[in-house]
C-alpha positions as CSV (number, residue, x, y, z in Angstrom):
1,M,151.8,129.1,66.8
2,R,149.4,131.6,66.8
3,I,146.0,129.9,67.7
4,V,142.4,130.8,67.0
5,F,140.2,128.7,69.2
6,M,136.7,127.9,68.3
7,G,134.1,126.4,70.7
8,T,131.0,127.0,73.1
9,P,129.7,125.4,75.8
10,D,131.7,124.7,79.0
11,F,133.1,121.7,77.6
12,A,135.0,123.8,75.3
13,A,135.8,126.3,77.9
14,I,137.5,123.7,80.3
15,H,139.9,123.3,77.2
16,L,140.4,126.8,76.3
17,K,141.3,127.5,79.6
18,R,143.9,124.8,80.2
19,L,145.7,126.2,77.1
20,I,145.8,129.5,78.7
21,E,146.8,128.2,82.0
22,E,149.9,126.4,79.7
23,K,150.7,129.6,77.9
24,F,149.9,129.1,74.5
25,N,149.2,131.9,72.1
26,I,145.7,132.3,71.5
27,V,145.3,135.1,69.4
28,G,141.4,135.0,69.2
29,V,138.1,133.0,70.0
30,F,135.6,132.5,68.4
31,S,132.0,131.4,69.6
32,Q,128.5,131.2,69.2
33,P,126.5,134.3,69.5
34,D,125.1,134.5,73.2
35,K,121.8,133.5,73.5
36,P,118.7,134.0,76.0
37,K,118.0,131.7,78.8
38,G,115.8,131.0,81.6
39,R,112.4,132.4,82.7
40,G,113.6,136.0,82.2
41,K,115.2,135.2,78.6
42,K,118.1,137.0,79.9
43,I,121.1,137.2,77.1
44,I,123.6,134.9,79.0
45,P,127.4,134.8,77.8
46,T,128.7,131.5,76.5
47,P,131.3,129.9,78.8
48,V,133.7,130.2,76.1
49,K,133.4,134.0,75.6
50,I,133.5,134.1,79.5
51,I,137.0,132.8,79.7
52,A,138.5,134.6,76.8
53,E,137.0,137.7,78.3
54,E,138.3,136.6,81.9
55,N,141.8,136.9,79.9
56,N,141.5,139.5,77.6
57,I,141.7,137.4,74.3
58,P,139.4,139.0,71.5
59,V,135.9,137.3,71.1
60,F,134.1,136.8,67.9
61,Q,130.7,135.9,67.7
62,P,129.2,135.6,63.9
63,K,126.5,133.8,62.7
64,S,128.9,132.2,60.2
65,V,132.6,132.5,60.3
66,N,132.7,131.2,56.5
67,L,131.1,134.5,55.3
68,K,131.8,138.1,55.3
69,L,132.8,139.5,58.4
70,G,133.1,136.2,60.0
71,Y,135.6,135.3,57.8
72,E,137.4,138.7,57.2
73,S,137.8,138.8,61.3
74,L,139.3,135.3,61.5
75,K,141.5,136.2,58.4
76,E,142.7,139.2,60.1
77,L,143.9,137.3,62.7
78,S,146.6,135.8,60.7
79,P,146.0,131.9,62.3
80,D,148.9,129.4,61.9
81,I,146.3,126.8,63.5
82,I,142.9,127.0,64.3
83,I,141.6,124.1,67.1
84,T,137.8,123.4,67.6
85,V,136.1,122.0,70.6
86,A,132.1,121.6,70.4
87,Y,132.1,124.8,68.3
88,G,128.7,123.9,66.6
89,K,129.1,125.7,63.4
90,I,130.3,123.4,60.2
91,L,133.9,125.0,58.9
92,K,134.0,125.2,54.9
93,E,136.9,124.7,52.3
94,K,138.1,128.5,52.4
95,V,138.4,128.4,56.6
96,I,139.9,124.9,56.9
97,K,142.6,126.0,54.1
98,L,143.3,129.4,55.9
99,P,145.9,128.4,58.6
100,K,149.4,127.2,57.6
101,Y,149.0,123.9,60.2
102,G,145.4,123.1,59.6
103,C,142.2,123.3,61.5
104,W,142.0,120.2,64.3
105,N,139.1,119.3,66.3
106,V,139.1,117.5,70.1
107,H,135.8,115.6,69.6
108,A,134.3,113.2,72.5
109,S,134.6,110.0,70.9
110,L,136.8,107.2,69.3
111,L,136.3,108.0,66.0
112,P,134.5,106.9,63.7
113,K,132.2,105.8,66.0
114,Y,129.8,108.7,67.1
115,R,130.7,111.5,64.9
116,G,127.8,114.3,65.7
117,A,126.3,116.2,68.3
118,A,125.9,114.1,71.2
119,P,128.7,111.5,71.6
120,I,128.8,111.2,75.1
121,Q,124.7,110.7,75.3
122,R,124.6,107.9,72.9
123,A,127.4,106.2,74.1
124,L,125.9,106.0,77.3
125,E,122.3,105.4,75.8
126,N,123.6,102.2,74.0
127,G,125.7,100.6,76.9
128,E,129.0,101.4,75.2
129,K,132.2,99.9,77.8
130,E,134.6,102.6,76.2
131,T,134.8,106.0,75.0
132,G,137.5,108.5,74.7
133,I,139.0,111.5,73.0
134,S,139.8,111.9,69.3
135,I,141.6,114.9,67.8
136,F,141.6,114.8,64.1
137,K,142.0,117.2,61.4
138,I,138.9,119.0,60.0
139,V,137.5,117.9,56.5
140,E,134.2,119.2,55.1
141,K,132.6,115.9,55.9
142,L,131.2,115.9,59.4
143,D,133.9,114.4,61.9
144,A,135.2,112.1,59.2
145,G,138.9,113.7,58.9
146,P,142.4,111.6,59.8
147,I,143.1,111.0,62.9
148,A,146.2,112.0,64.6
149,Y,145.9,111.7,68.3
150,I,143.3,109.2,70.3
151,K,142.8,108.8,74.1
152,K,141.0,105.6,75.5
153,T,138.7,105.8,79.0
154,P,136.7,102.8,80.2
155,I,133.0,103.8,81.1
156,Y,132.0,102.5,84.3
157,L,128.5,101.3,85.8
158,E,128.5,104.4,88.2
159,D,129.1,106.8,85.2
160,N,126.2,109.2,84.1
161,F,126.4,112.1,81.8
162,E,127.6,114.2,84.2
163,S,130.6,111.9,85.7
164,L,131.6,111.0,81.9
165,Y,131.3,114.6,80.4
166,N,133.7,115.8,83.4
167,R,136.0,113.0,82.9
168,L,136.4,113.4,79.0
169,A,136.7,117.4,79.4
170,K,139.6,116.4,82.1
171,I,140.9,114.0,78.8
172,G,140.4,116.3,76.3
173,S,142.1,119.3,77.6
174,E,145.4,116.9,78.7
175,S,145.2,115.3,75.2
176,L,145.1,118.7,73.6
177,V,147.9,120.2,75.3
178,E,150.3,116.9,74.5
179,F,149.1,117.1,71.1
180,L,150.1,121.1,70.3
181,N,153.4,120.3,72.7
182,K,154.4,117.5,70.2
183,F,152.9,118.6,67.1
184,D,155.1,117.2,64.6
185,K,155.1,114.0,66.1
186,Y,151.3,113.5,66.2
187,T,150.9,114.6,63.0
188,E,153.4,112.9,61.2
189,K,151.6,109.7,60.4
190,L,147.6,110.4,60.6
191,I,144.9,107.6,60.8
192,Y,142.7,107.8,58.4
193,Q,139.0,106.8,59.3
194,D,136.5,103.5,57.7
195,D,133.7,105.5,56.6
196,S,131.8,101.8,56.1
197,M,132.7,101.8,60.4
198,A,130.8,105.2,61.0
199,T,128.2,105.6,63.4
200,Y,126.2,108.8,64.3
201,A,125.1,110.7,67.7
202,D,122.3,112.9,66.3
203,K,121.4,115.6,68.2
204,V,119.4,114.7,71.4
205,T,115.2,115.6,70.9
206,N,112.9,115.6,73.4
207,E,111.2,112.1,72.5
208,D,115.2,110.4,73.1
209,T,114.9,111.1,77.0
210,Y,111.3,109.3,76.7
211,I,111.5,105.7,79.0
212,D,110.6,102.7,77.5
213,W,109.6,100.8,80.5
214,F,109.0,97.6,78.4
215,D,112.6,97.5,77.5
216,T,115.3,95.7,79.5
217,N,116.3,96.9,82.3
218,E,119.8,97.0,80.9
219,R,118.1,99.3,78.2
220,V,116.4,101.4,81.1
221,F,119.4,101.8,83.3
222,N,121.3,103.0,80.3
223,K,118.7,105.6,79.1
224,I,118.5,107.5,82.6
225,R,122.2,107.9,82.8
226,A,122.7,109.2,79.9
227,Y,120.3,112.4,80.4
228,D,121.2,112.5,84.2
229,P,121.3,115.1,85.5
230,I,120.4,117.3,82.2
231,P,118.0,117.0,80.7
232,G,116.4,114.2,82.5
233,A,115.0,110.9,81.4
234,K,111.1,111.2,81.5
235,C,108.1,109.1,82.1
236,E,104.4,109.1,83.4
237,L,103.1,109.5,86.5
238,N,99.5,109.9,87.8
239,D,99.2,112.1,84.5
240,Q,102.4,114.2,85.0
241,I,105.5,113.9,83.1
242,I,108.3,113.6,85.9
243,K,112.0,112.9,85.7
244,L,114.3,110.4,86.9
245,Y,117.8,110.4,88.0
246,G,120.5,108.2,89.6
247,A,119.7,104.6,88.2
248,S,121.3,101.1,89.2
249,L,120.8,97.7,87.5
250,S,118.6,95.1,89.6
251,N,117.3,92.1,88.9
252,M,114.1,91.5,90.5
253,K,111.6,88.9,89.2
254,N,109.5,90.2,86.8
255,D,106.2,92.1,87.1
256,V,104.2,95.0,85.1
257,P,106.8,97.1,83.2
258,G,106.8,100.4,85.2
259,K,105.4,99.0,88.9
260,I,107.0,100.2,91.8
261,L,107.8,97.4,94.0
262,S,109.2,98.7,96.7
263,I,110.5,102.2,98.0
264,D,113.4,103.0,101.0
265,K,116.2,105.1,101.8
266,E,118.3,104.0,98.7
267,G,115.4,104.8,96.1
268,M,112.6,103.0,94.7
269,E,112.7,99.6,92.6
270,V,110.5,99.5,89.2
271,F,109.9,96.2,86.9
272,T,111.0,96.9,83.3
273,G,110.2,94.4,80.7
274,Q,113.2,91.9,81.6
275,G,114.3,92.6,85.1
276,S,114.2,95.9,87.5
277,V,116.2,99.4,88.5
278,K,116.6,101.1,91.5
279,I,116.1,104.7,90.9
280,K,117.5,107.4,93.6
281,R,115.7,111.0,92.7
282,I,112.7,112.1,91.1
283,Q,111.6,115.4,89.5
284,F,108.1,116.7,89.5
285,P,106.8,119.3,87.0
286,G,108.0,122.9,88.0
287,K,110.0,121.4,91.4
288,K,113.3,120.5,92.3
289,I,115.1,117.1,92.2
290,I,114.5,115.5,95.5
291,N,115.2,111.9,96.7
292,V,112.5,109.4,96.1
293,I,112.2,108.5,100.1
294,D,111.2,112.2,100.4
295,A,108.3,111.8,97.7
296,Y,107.4,108.9,99.2
297,N,107.1,110.6,102.2
298,G,105.0,113.6,100.9
299,R,102.8,111.2,99.6
300,K,103.9,112.1,96.1
301,I,104.4,108.4,95.1
302,K,103.7,105.1,96.5
303,V,104.1,101.2,96.2
304,G,102.2,99.9,93.5
305,D,102.3,102.7,91.1
306,I,102.7,102.1,87.3
307,L,105.3,104.6,85.7
308,K,104.0,104.6,82.4
309,N,105.3,105.7,78.7
310,I,105.0,108.8,77.6
311,K,103.2,108.7,74.5
312,R,105.5,109.7,71.1
313,G,104.5,113.4,69.8
314,E,104.0,114.7,73.7
C-alpha cells in the first residue's frame, strides 16, 4: 500500500521510524510547520520531519492539508491509506475520502475515554489504573470513529508522564505494524464507539499544572506525576513559583496543607488536605531541576516551610 504518514511530535516520530524499519511504503509525510523554540527563537524542525528527511521521504508542512496546495500535494501522492499519529490537525471530509483504504489514527487512550489532545496527562491526573492504544478509522468528529485495534496497559504507581509516554509510544508503534500487516483481519469487524461514554482530554493549560495542597494526597500525587518532567507541576514558595517532580504517596498525620514535615536524602514529606506526599526533586525559577536534599543543603528550603497554592490567573 502507498502510505502517507501524518504526525508531528516525538510520539509520532517513533511510529514513523518503526514503519520505515519494517519497510512499509511511505510515499510522503505531512507534519505541522516548524516553529521557533528556546530563548533564541531558532526555527526547529519537527521530530517527524527529521526522521522523514533522514530517510529521504518527501515532507510537506502546509498550514492546512484540507485546502489548496496542502490538499493538492496530498492528492498527487495518490495514497492508498493515510495514517495519523499526533498530527495536531483535523482532517476534513474530502481528505478522509481520498485514500482507498481510509484514514486511520493511533490514539493514546482506550476510546471513547480521553478523546482529544492530552490523553496521557489526563489519565494520570485522574488516577486511572489502565490505559492503552486505540487505532480507529477517522471521521470528521474528533476521535469518534470506529475502532479496529485496541491494546491495553496498566498504569503503575511508579509511572509519570515520561514513563507512560515512552511505553505507549512503543506499544503504539508495535500495534500499528501489527494492524497494517493484518489490515483485512482488523478492519473486517469494527467496534463503534458509544458517544455517551466519551470523555475529553483537553489541551493542557498553565493553570492545569497548579497543585492544590488542600486536595487529598492521591490527587496531589497524580497532579505532579501527570506533568513530570514536562512541563512540571507548580506551586509557590517564598513568593517564587517552583516546580516539583518525583512524587510518591505517603500517609503522615495531617497538619497544615503544603507544610514541609521533613527533608532527607529521599526527598521532602509534604502535608496535603488528607495525608501526605514525598517529593524528590525541585526546580527554582530559571534553574535546573535538583534533588530536594541539595536545595535543603543550599538553604533554599527548610522544614516548616509552607508550599502555597498559586492564585488562579497567575
